[in-house]
Backbone bond lengths (Angstrom), bond angles and torsions (degrees), N, CA, C in turn:
res aa  C-N    CA-C-N  psi(-1)  N-CA   C-N-CA  omega(-1)  CA-C   N-CA-C  phi
1 M - - - 1.378 - - 1.512 112.31 -
2 S 1.320 115.44 121.52 1.573 117.34 175.95 1.509 117.60 -90.39
3 E 1.237 110.89 161.09 1.527 119.14 174.49 1.447 110.88 -119.80
4 L 1.310 111.70 146.01 1.513 117.59 -175.13 1.498 108.28 -64.77
5 Q 1.323 120.42 126.88 1.470 121.84 178.37 1.560 113.45 -106.02
6 A 1.317 115.63 -26.42 1.534 117.78 -177.22 1.470 110.31 -161.38
7 V 1.364 115.14 159.20 1.495 123.10 179.16 1.584 103.65 -124.93
8 L 1.355 111.08 128.46 1.425 118.47 -171.36 1.566 110.01 -116.41
9 F 1.212 124.59 113.21 1.407 128.11 -169.67 1.668 112.55 -103.09
10 D 1.231 110.90 127.59 1.574 117.56 166.65 1.565 104.49 -70.56
11 M 1.335 117.02 161.55 1.495 122.16 -176.90 1.458 108.14 -109.55
12 D 1.301 117.88 -70.14 1.568 119.07 -171.21 1.530 110.05 -67.70
13 G 1.344 115.92 115.47 1.497 119.01 179.75 1.444 114.60 89.79
14 T 1.332 120.69 -16.95 1.478 122.54 172.36 1.418 113.86 -110.12
15 L 1.387 121.67 -57.21 1.440 120.78 176.04 1.447 109.52 -76.88
16 C 1.217 123.83 -42.94 1.427 129.53 176.43 1.615 113.29 -133.87
17 D 1.294 115.96 157.38 1.416 117.76 -177.79 1.516 111.45 -97.84
18 S 1.382 111.90 67.79 1.510 119.84 -179.69 1.526 111.45 -89.01
19 E 1.330 119.96 -2.96 1.463 121.84 178.51 1.504 114.35 -52.37
20 P 1.481 116.35 -42.18 1.427 113.51 -175.41 1.671 111.71 -70.85
21 A 1.320 111.14 -20.90 1.490 113.69 171.54 1.536 112.54 -70.68
22 W 1.301 116.34 -40.59 1.498 118.09 173.67 1.519 112.15 -59.32
23 M 1.324 115.35 -44.06 1.436 119.89 -177.32 1.506 114.31 -65.39
24 A 1.432 111.92 -39.72 1.430 119.35 172.79 1.528 112.34 -60.33
25 A 1.339 118.00 -39.63 1.412 121.92 -175.37 1.616 107.07 -68.65
26 E 1.465 119.40 -36.87 1.334 120.23 178.36 1.535 112.46 -68.64
27 W 1.368 121.10 -36.41 1.404 125.38 174.89 1.563 110.13 -64.27
28 A 1.352 114.89 -36.35 1.471 119.99 -177.27 1.506 107.34 -67.14
29 L 1.318 115.16 -39.50 1.556 121.37 177.06 1.446 106.38 -62.91
30 A 1.344 122.05 -50.75 1.394 122.53 -177.44 1.524 114.65 -58.09
31 K 1.368 116.48 -40.86 1.435 120.60 176.70 1.573 113.96 -65.86
32 R 1.320 110.34 -43.07 1.480 117.53 -177.91 1.555 112.30 -60.06
33 Y 1.427 112.62 -39.25 1.500 112.24 -172.59 1.585 108.40 -110.35
34 D 1.360 114.23 10.30 1.510 118.88 -177.96 1.562 110.24 55.39
35 G 1.359 113.04 54.62 1.419 118.56 -175.42 1.560 110.31 -104.60
36 E 1.231 116.39 159.34 1.478 120.82 178.16 1.534 108.47 -79.14
37 W 1.336 120.07 136.29 1.396 124.24 178.63 1.479 113.68 -162.89
38 T 1.346 117.71 143.36 1.501 120.37 -179.80 1.510 107.64 -132.53
39 V 1.375 112.31 172.34 1.482 119.83 176.12 1.509 105.84 -65.21
40 E 1.174 118.43 -41.00 1.525 123.62 -177.34 1.567 110.58 -61.11
41 D 1.276 115.48 -36.54 1.494 119.27 173.07 1.519 113.51 -61.19
42 G 1.387 115.73 -46.77 1.451 119.51 175.57 1.465 115.79 -61.15
43 L 1.320 114.12 -41.53 1.462 114.60 179.75 1.551 113.63 -65.81
44 Q 1.364 113.59 -33.62 1.497 120.72 179.33 1.478 110.98 -57.91
45 L 1.381 114.27 -32.02 1.524 114.33 -175.72 1.516 115.76 -90.71
46 V 1.309 115.49 -0.44 1.530 118.88 -174.24 1.562 106.08 -60.57
47 G 1.274 115.01 127.87 1.517 122.63 178.77 1.507 118.78 81.34
48 S 1.390 113.78 -3.80 1.446 116.74 -176.78 1.477 117.41 -80.12
49 D 1.324 114.84 158.03 1.487 121.51 167.90 1.439 113.56 -51.09
50 L 1.367 118.57 131.82 1.467 123.50 -171.49 1.570 112.01 -62.37
51 L 1.229 115.36 -41.90 1.551 115.51 176.53 1.510 114.83 -70.28
52 D 1.295 119.32 -29.49 1.342 123.82 171.10 1.632 106.42 -62.78
53 A 1.271 114.95 -50.85 1.462 120.28 175.62 1.484 114.53 -54.03
54 G 1.410 110.76 -45.05 1.511 113.02 177.07 1.475 118.31 -64.79
55 A 1.399 115.41 -30.14 1.442 120.49 172.64 1.513 112.28 -69.93
56 Y 1.222 116.83 -38.81 1.504 123.10 177.80 1.547 112.53 -62.36
57 I 1.380 108.47 -44.85 1.530 116.60 177.83 1.576 111.18 -64.44
58 K 1.264 111.98 -38.63 1.556 114.96 -178.31 1.506 109.45 -63.88
59 R 1.385 116.39 -43.22 1.407 120.15 -177.32 1.515 109.05 -69.79
60 R 1.347 117.31 -47.26 1.453 122.92 -174.05 1.540 112.33 -62.11
61 M 1.313 111.60 -42.16 1.518 116.22 -178.22 1.518 116.11 -95.65
62 A 1.313 109.98 -3.05 1.513 118.46 175.01 1.586 108.34 58.92
63 L 1.389 110.21 49.67 1.539 117.01 -179.74 1.480 115.39 -88.42
64 D 1.364 119.27 157.50 1.380 120.78 179.90 1.549 112.23 -85.35
65 Q 1.348 109.26 -26.70 1.442 117.86 -178.48 1.514 115.90 -57.23
66 T 1.338 118.31 152.15 1.458 119.28 175.12 1.476 108.92 -77.16
67 P 1.424 116.68 164.61 1.471 116.10 173.96 1.533 111.54 -58.87
68 V 1.286 121.31 -36.54 1.400 124.47 179.40 1.558 113.89 -59.16
69 E 1.402 114.67 -41.33 1.358 120.21 176.10 1.538 116.77 -68.79
70 I 1.341 109.26 -38.08 1.443 116.29 174.87 1.448 112.39 -60.10
71 V 1.416 117.56 -48.95 1.453 120.97 177.65 1.540 113.98 -60.98
72 A 1.276 113.41 -34.10 1.542 113.01 175.65 1.460 113.15 -64.49
73 E 1.379 119.15 -37.91 1.473 121.77 176.63 1.633 106.89 -65.23
74 L 1.272 118.64 -45.47 1.450 121.74 -179.91 1.584 109.46 -55.21
75 L 1.366 112.08 -49.24 1.401 112.21 -174.95 1.476 117.65 -69.39
76 A 1.384 114.47 -27.32 1.433 121.33 175.40 1.519 109.13 -60.78
77 H 1.315 112.31 -39.72 1.557 119.62 -173.77 1.554 105.10 -68.92
78 V 1.218 116.87 -51.31 1.522 119.05 -168.58 1.468 108.14 -75.84
79 T 1.357 119.03 -31.48 1.472 116.10 173.99 1.494 114.95 -67.57
80 D 1.382 118.08 -35.92 1.517 121.84 176.12 1.541 104.02 -68.89
81 W 1.393 124.41 -31.37 1.414 123.24 179.57 1.540 111.23 -64.30
82 V 1.341 113.78 -39.37 1.600 114.24 177.60 1.543 109.09 -63.88
83 A 1.315 111.98 -44.52 1.451 115.40 -176.13 1.565 115.62 -63.40
84 T 1.298 112.62 -33.53 1.541 116.07 -178.76 1.545 113.00 -92.62
85 E 1.361 114.37 -42.98 1.392 119.64 -172.56 1.557 117.55 -97.29
86 G 1.301 109.46 -11.49 1.600 109.83 -179.29 1.545 108.53 83.85
87 V 1.306 111.98 177.03 1.454 117.07 -179.57 1.593 113.35 -104.94
88 D 1.236 121.09 128.94 1.463 124.00 174.97 1.560 109.86 -90.19
89 W 1.297 117.06 99.37 1.489 124.02 -174.12 1.551 105.50 -77.07
90 R 1.327 113.49 136.17 1.512 119.85 176.01 1.617 106.74 -71.91
91 P 1.374 110.17 142.96 1.427 118.39 178.72 1.537 112.32 -51.36
92 G 1.347 111.39 123.62 1.555 118.16 174.30 1.428 113.21 84.79
93 A 1.365 119.80 -14.59 1.439 118.08 -172.38 1.592 112.69 -64.49
94 L 1.333 115.77 -48.09 1.500 117.22 -177.36 1.543 111.05 -66.96
95 D 1.358 112.80 -30.05 1.477 115.43 177.97 1.522 109.82 -64.39
96 L 1.268 117.57 -44.88 1.438 124.35 -176.45 1.651 106.80 -65.26
97 V 1.319 119.05 -47.65 1.424 117.64 176.56 1.530 111.32 -54.92
98 E 1.322 116.47 -49.47 1.439 122.72 -176.64 1.499 108.62 -62.47
99 A 1.325 119.67 -36.55 1.536 121.85 179.46 1.574 107.63 -64.95
100 C 1.270 116.23 -46.22 1.465 121.76 -179.27 1.553 108.95 -57.99
101 N 1.273 112.14 -43.97 1.536 117.88 178.12 1.545 109.90 -58.87
102 G 1.331 111.88 -47.31 1.472 115.55 -176.50 1.550 114.90 -72.15
103 A 1.400 117.02 -14.77 1.361 120.34 175.84 1.583 116.09 -96.82
104 G 1.391 110.10 -0.82 1.486 120.15 176.18 1.470 109.36 79.41
105 L 1.309 120.63 19.60 1.481 128.13 177.29 1.542 111.25 -82.70
106 P 1.266 119.93 117.21 1.485 118.37 175.22 1.507 112.22 -60.13
107 T 1.437 112.12 147.42 1.513 113.77 -173.93 1.528 98.14 -137.56
108 A 1.384 110.58 155.79 1.471 120.46 174.89 1.494 106.88 -143.13
109 L 1.369 110.59 150.95 1.502 118.20 172.42 1.502 106.04 -104.99
110 V 1.342 111.87 127.10 1.516 118.24 -177.73 1.480 107.87 -120.32
111 T 1.339 119.02 103.80 1.385 125.51 -174.80 1.406 117.29 -129.82
112 M 1.341 118.75 148.09 1.473 121.31 177.72 1.608 108.43 -87.40
113 S 1.356 115.05 -12.31 1.426 117.36 171.14 1.498 110.52 -58.53
114 Y 1.354 114.50 164.61 1.566 116.87 177.76 1.546 108.00 -89.00
115 R 1.307 110.04 166.97 1.449 120.04 -176.49 1.554 113.32 -51.66
116 N 1.368 118.51 -47.33 1.462 119.08 -172.68 1.564 106.83 -66.79
117 F 1.288 123.57 -34.09 1.440 121.43 -178.49 1.586 106.49 -74.59
118 A 1.294 118.44 -47.50 1.437 125.22 -178.85 1.604 109.31 -56.20
119 T 1.320 114.62 -43.94 1.525 116.25 176.88 1.468 110.93 -62.31
120 A 1.321 115.61 -40.64 1.592 112.07 178.47 1.395 116.05 -62.13
121 V 1.446 116.15 -38.07 1.429 120.19 175.23 1.577 116.15 -68.03
122 V 1.247 115.85 -37.64 1.477 124.88 177.40 1.506 108.30 -65.53
123 E 1.342 121.31 -48.56 1.372 127.38 179.20 1.564 112.19 -62.04
124 A 1.275 118.69 -26.54 1.437 123.91 179.39 1.558 113.33 -85.40
125 M 1.293 117.63 -9.35 1.470 119.36 177.93 1.474 110.14 -59.62
126 P 1.285 120.44 128.61 1.449 121.44 174.84 1.460 115.91 -78.05
127 R 1.350 114.46 -18.78 1.482 116.62 173.69 1.592 107.47 -163.93
128 G 1.283 109.39 162.85 1.598 116.27 -175.79 1.514 104.33 87.13
129 R 1.413 109.41 161.26 1.483 115.05 -178.82 1.572 105.05 -154.60
130 F 1.331 115.59 160.22 1.396 119.71 174.88 1.455 109.35 -112.39
131 D 1.399 116.88 144.67 1.478 120.90 174.48 1.463 115.01 -83.74
132 A 1.334 119.62 -13.33 1.483 124.16 174.18 1.532 111.18 -157.30
133 V 1.241 112.97 148.09 1.514 118.95 179.99 1.565 104.86 -127.48
134 V 1.391 117.04 128.57 1.369 123.96 176.67 1.593 107.79 -116.25
135 T 1.324 117.38 120.02 1.519 116.57 -175.85 1.528 109.58 -116.01
136 G 1.233 112.05 169.55 1.487 120.83 -170.83 1.493 114.85 -62.19
137 E 1.357 118.74 -35.45 1.434 114.22 -176.83 1.552 113.97 -84.92
138 E 1.335 113.28 -0.44 1.435 120.24 176.27 1.474 119.23 -90.47
139 V 1.374 117.66 -4.90 1.484 122.37 175.22 1.478 108.94 -117.40
140 S 1.381 109.97 155.09 1.545 113.33 176.27 1.529 114.49 -81.38
141 L 1.317 117.63 -30.47 1.423 119.30 170.54 1.520 112.29 -127.58
142 G 1.381 114.63 120.49 1.445 115.84 -177.28 1.474 115.21 -84.36
143 K 1.327 120.32 -173.77 1.466 123.43 175.08 1.501 109.32 -57.16
144 P 1.377 117.68 133.14 1.472 128.67 22.96 1.590 116.68 -93.17
145 A 1.333 115.41 6.76 1.484 121.67 177.02 1.651 106.62 -67.73
146 P 1.246 112.58 153.24 1.520 112.85 -176.65 1.487 115.53 -81.84
147 E 1.345 118.46 -3.25 1.539 117.13 -176.52 1.499 114.91 -56.62
148 P 1.331 123.01 -38.91 1.440 117.35 -179.49 1.478 116.58 -60.17
149 Y 1.379 118.33 -44.76 1.388 122.97 176.16 1.628 113.88 -69.66
150 L 1.248 114.32 -33.63 1.538 117.32 175.01 1.564 107.97 -64.62
151 A 1.378 113.54 -42.31 1.435 120.22 -178.89 1.647 112.22 -59.36
152 A 1.349 108.28 -41.73 1.420 114.32 -176.20 1.550 110.51 -69.78
153 A 1.308 117.12 -43.93 1.420 120.85 179.87 1.588 111.91 -65.47
154 A 1.367 116.22 -31.91 1.483 121.42 175.87 1.574 106.20 -67.33
155 A 1.303 115.56 -44.30 1.454 119.16 -177.16 1.543 113.05 -61.58
156 L 1.315 113.86 -30.67 1.444 120.53 175.75 1.470 113.44 -89.50
157 G 1.212 122.47 -8.69 1.405 127.03 -174.87 1.482 114.88 67.61
158 V 1.274 121.90 38.85 1.451 127.29 -174.56 1.445 112.43 -125.00
159 D 1.298 118.20 164.77 1.426 129.08 176.58 1.499 110.51 -82.09
160 P 1.319 121.96 117.13 1.487 122.15 178.57 1.473 112.90 -52.12
161 A 1.331 118.20 -32.71 1.489 119.93 -177.72 1.468 114.15 -72.90
162 A 1.369 117.69 -9.10 1.452 126.50 177.40 1.463 111.40 -109.17
163 C 1.392 117.35 22.35 1.410 123.79 -179.81 1.455 113.06 -118.79
164 V 1.288 114.67 143.86 1.565 118.46 171.73 1.431 104.49 -105.11
165 A 1.327 117.96 131.44 1.507 130.90 170.76 1.510 109.87 -98.93
166 I 1.348 117.63 136.53 1.465 123.87 175.98 1.549 103.69 -109.05
167 E 1.359 113.37 120.25 1.516 115.21 -177.61 1.530 108.78 -142.22
168 D 1.415 114.28 162.83 1.455 120.55 -179.45 1.483 113.24 -131.22
169 S 1.370 115.52 6.68 1.455 117.01 -176.65 1.553 111.40 -131.71
170 P 1.322 117.16 156.79 1.527 119.11 176.49 1.437 110.01 -59.07
171 A 1.287 118.69 -47.70 1.553 123.76 -178.09 1.593 111.79 -58.41
172 G 1.257 113.92 -44.37 1.393 115.84 -177.35 1.473 113.52 -72.58
173 A 1.408 117.17 -42.37 1.433 121.22 173.43 1.487 111.20 -57.24
174 T 1.255 119.42 -46.11 1.364 123.12 178.16 1.512 117.81 -57.95
175 S 1.405 112.59 -40.16 1.373 121.17 173.92 1.570 112.49 -62.72
176 A 1.260 115.46 -45.55 1.547 120.27 -178.49 1.527 108.54 -63.09
177 V 1.326 116.92 -50.20 1.461 122.35 178.99 1.478 114.21 -54.62
178 A 1.374 112.31 -43.09 1.449 116.34 -176.28 1.541 108.00 -70.83
179 A 1.295 118.32 -24.02 1.520 120.80 179.75 1.634 109.05 -79.68
180 G 1.281 115.38 -15.51 1.505 121.64 178.62 1.479 111.94 105.22
181 C 1.271 122.37 7.66 1.402 127.04 -175.05 1.561 107.16 -82.38
182 L 1.409 117.20 154.38 1.345 124.83 164.35 1.526 106.54 -81.78
183 V 1.326 122.21 151.63 1.461 121.53 -171.14 1.551 111.10 -132.80
184 V 1.238 114.57 126.54 1.550 119.50 171.38 1.540 101.94 -98.69
185 V 1.351 114.98 114.70 1.432 122.26 175.43 1.480 113.47 -93.82
186 V 1.274 115.68 125.30 1.513 125.41 175.08 1.488 110.31 -116.70
187 P 1.326 117.41 84.13 1.505 118.12 -173.30 1.471 108.19 -58.60
188 N 1.301 114.77 149.32 1.443 122.19 179.28 1.481 108.58 -131.55
189 H 1.381 115.51 -87.84 1.506 122.40 -172.98 1.494 110.76 -85.32
190 V 1.404 116.36 -27.98 1.468 117.07 -170.93 1.575 104.33 -135.40
191 P 1.376 119.98 149.02 1.383 116.79 177.13 1.537 112.34 -77.89
192 V 1.335 113.30 155.70 1.580 118.30 -177.36 1.551 107.19 -125.82
193 P 1.300 112.09 114.99 1.503 119.26 172.23 1.559 108.76 -54.25
194 V 1.355 119.96 124.24 1.399 125.42 -175.26 1.500 110.49 -94.37
195 T 1.292 121.03 126.97 1.388 125.39 177.57 1.489 111.55 -107.90
196 P 1.418 121.79 168.68 1.398 120.70 -178.25 1.510 117.29 -54.42
197 T 1.329 123.23 -19.08 1.402 127.66 -177.56 1.504 110.62 -95.70
198 M 1.383 117.07 10.44 1.497 124.70 179.17 1.521 108.09 -119.26
199 V 1.309 110.46 157.23 1.492 118.76 166.62 1.494 105.62 -138.46
200 E 1.407 112.15 127.78 1.449 116.79 175.49 1.473 119.89 -87.34
201 A 1.265 121.42 137.21 1.493 129.18 -178.76 1.492 107.21 -125.17
202 A 1.262 123.17 132.42 1.447 123.71 178.02 1.563 109.52 -66.22
203 T 1.315 114.42 -32.15 1.464 117.20 -177.79 1.579 105.16 -157.65
204 L 1.291 115.87 162.13 1.454 118.97 178.04 1.676 111.53 -85.72
205 T 1.312 110.07 -8.76 1.481 112.46 174.61 1.461 116.55 -55.44
206 G 1.253 122.03 124.86 1.516 124.14 -172.58 1.457 118.24 85.86
207 V 1.339 116.98 -17.49 1.480 120.09 -179.95 1.544 110.12 -67.90
208 T 1.298 118.13 125.77 1.484 120.51 -175.47 1.448 114.70 -113.46
209 V 1.339 119.20 167.60 1.474 123.54 178.50 1.526 109.53 -60.36
210 E 1.363 116.49 -35.51 1.471 122.51 -178.11 1.606 107.39 -65.49
211 D 1.329 114.65 -35.39 1.442 115.64 178.74 1.549 112.41 -65.85
212 L 1.274 111.12 -36.67 1.617 117.07 179.68 1.465 107.17 -69.40
213 R 1.383 112.93 -44.88 1.493 114.51 -176.05 1.619 109.02 -61.37
214 A 1.228 119.19 -35.58 1.478 125.04 -177.18 1.568 110.00 -64.05
215 L 1.351 115.39 -38.07 1.454 123.29 -176.59 1.554 102.79 -64.74
216 V 1.303 120.43 -49.86 1.487 122.27 -173.21 1.647 109.31 -71.37
217 T 1.297 115.32 -37.89 1.568 121.41 -178.77 1.555 104.81 -67.45
218 A 1.316 120.26 -28.98 1.558 117.92 -173.15 1.559 106.68 -93.55
219 R 1.288 118.87 -1.24 1.352 119.91 -178.21 1.542 115.31 -63.72
């Protein structure tokens, strides 16, 4: 019987609803360079590694820029969005982070966004804190590969199999499962196929530390 050792949170779409800002940044790019883009294109990139997204956008919009340059433009847009519009926190997310802090449970933020944007979001948090932050440029293979969640568990010094990951996207959930975590899926902009190592919740409102402990204990 295992005990819960840590809780690992995705950021975009899970901790905060920043996906509309990313989608707006993609549309702005398409308009600026007269590139082809659809709603389906944007939804396909939810939760993905940013360089993978940049490569997809380059192909789809037939751009001359490199994926790195495309990502830089996207990040500039979403970082400005946080500065001007503030952060739209997902229901119950900050409550759960704070509850984990109060229970002495280590927490990590595991995001494919880059450090400058993740820092802006973390600094805007009115309450709660993370013991570690893993960002997209710090891993060799991003979500859906397991490396981001393995890196988070290593940073906290815990066993991934004794962690619960909170995710909203297929790529993120796949990454966490591949790392050995149990996953609480809180779908947002895209549906997530639920497997036996996942539990779906309509919202994080009312989700408690004891609920998460029970998931790991029952494993």
